[in-house]
N, C-alpha and C positions, 0 to 999 in steps of 0.2 A: 629536497622536501625536509625529508623526514633527517637529515644529518645535523639540518640549519637547525632546526627545531634541537634537536639534541645537544648539539654546542651550544644554544641556548639556556638551557634548563642548565647544562653542568656553568655557566658563566654564571650564571644567575645564584648558582646554591654556593659557588664559593665568595662571591661576595659576599653574600649574607653570612660566611661565617668568615672573617674578614672583619665584618664591621659591630658582629658579635664577640670575637675576641679584639676587639680593641677598645668597648664598649670599657670606660675607666671602673666602674663601680656593679658589684656583679650586686641581683638577687639574693644571693641566699648563699654566704661562703660560708664556707667547712672552718675556720678558724674559731680558737676554742676561746670564750667568752672570755674564762676565769683566769686571768694571765699571770699570773704572779706562779713564779714555781715553789714552793712553798707555801703551806697552810701554817698562821699564827696559829696555835690553841691560847683559848683565852683562861684554859687554865692548865699550867706544864702539868706531867705527865708523869710519875713517881714507876722508874724501868725496875724492874730484876734484874738484877744484874753476874749471872748465873759462872763467866768467867773467871769474875771476883775472886779470889782466893781464899780472901780478908771476911769472915763471917760481918765483920760491922762495919764492910766498905759493900756487902751484898746491896743495901738498896739506898744506894748513893746518887742510882743516876735517875739525873731528869732531862724529860723532851721538853720543848719549848716549841718544836717546830716539825712540823712533819712532810715531809717529800713528794710531790702529786705522782702518783701512782704508788706507792709506796707496798710492797711486799707485806700481804696477811696472812694470816688464817682462822678462820672463823671454828675453828674445831676445836683453838685452842683454849686454857681458862683464861689466858691471856692476849688480847686482842687489840692490837695501839691500836681505831681506829674500830669501836663499836658505839657511835651515837656523840661525839665526842664534836665540841661544835670545839670554832675557829677564828679567823680575822674576825673579830668582834660579833659576831653572832652571825654575820652573812655565810658563814662556812657550818655543813654537819656531814662530818664524814662519815661513812659505813666503809666495811670491806665486804667490794660486789666482785667475784670471780677473783679472787687472792689478791687485788688488788683494794686502796684507799679511794674512794668515788666525794665526789659532793654533790649529794646529791638536794642542795636546793643549784644549785645550774649544771650540772648531766646531761646532757638531755637519751641519754643510753641508761642511764641511772634514777628518773623524775621523782623525788619522790621519796621513788624508797629501789632495792636492788628490780633489775632487769624491769624498771616501766619506761619506755620508751619514749618517746615522744615523736607525735607523727611529721610529715613533708609539712616544711612552714609554719612549725612549732618550735620555740625554747621553751629552756626548764625554767622559767620566770619564779623563785621562792619555791620551789618544789612542786608547784602545777603546769603542766606542759598547758606554752600558752602562743596562741596565735599573733603573730609577727611579721603577720602584710596586711592586715586590713585592721588592727588594733591601736586607737591612736596615743594610748598609756606607754605602749610596748611596742615601736614601729620598730622596727626590724632589730631590735637588740630589746634586751630587758631593759625594765626603766627608762626609754628612752621616749620621751612626751612629746608628741608636735602641739604649738602654738594655740592657741585656742578659735577655733575657726578654720582651721587648716587639715585636709581629710586625711589619713597612713593611706596610701595605694602600691602596693609593689613593695611592703617594706618602706616609703621611704615617705617625707611629708611631703605637701606640696606638689607630688611627683609632675601633674602634667601643669 
């Protein structure tokens, strides 16, 4: 009798695990919302080129893109991502733990360095926002449900 109960429990738990793994949509995916590889700066930066041997070419290097996660140094007088606006104002770059981060979309640095969003929240415009039951941000930032349709578990009209 005890072995039959144990067998049934194992079979049920394996069946549930298999069904959950085959579900086509995950409620909370770990994918990064910000799909771009580079941040296109709204205003190009003029970067001192200290490698140049000519004093005339010292300030001629311009940068109009910054790669995601670019190394930065908070303590240097020239910090490459110190409140830099990018992607037509949809990104705001700050140096967080020696790397450039978009504080308008990064849920580990939402609105500022070190401000981490809770489970079920995403960083939408620099504010930690519930994306599980919010009809204006259903499942991800700025995904609105149709009028009269509820947002449940990150999906519009889940039931």
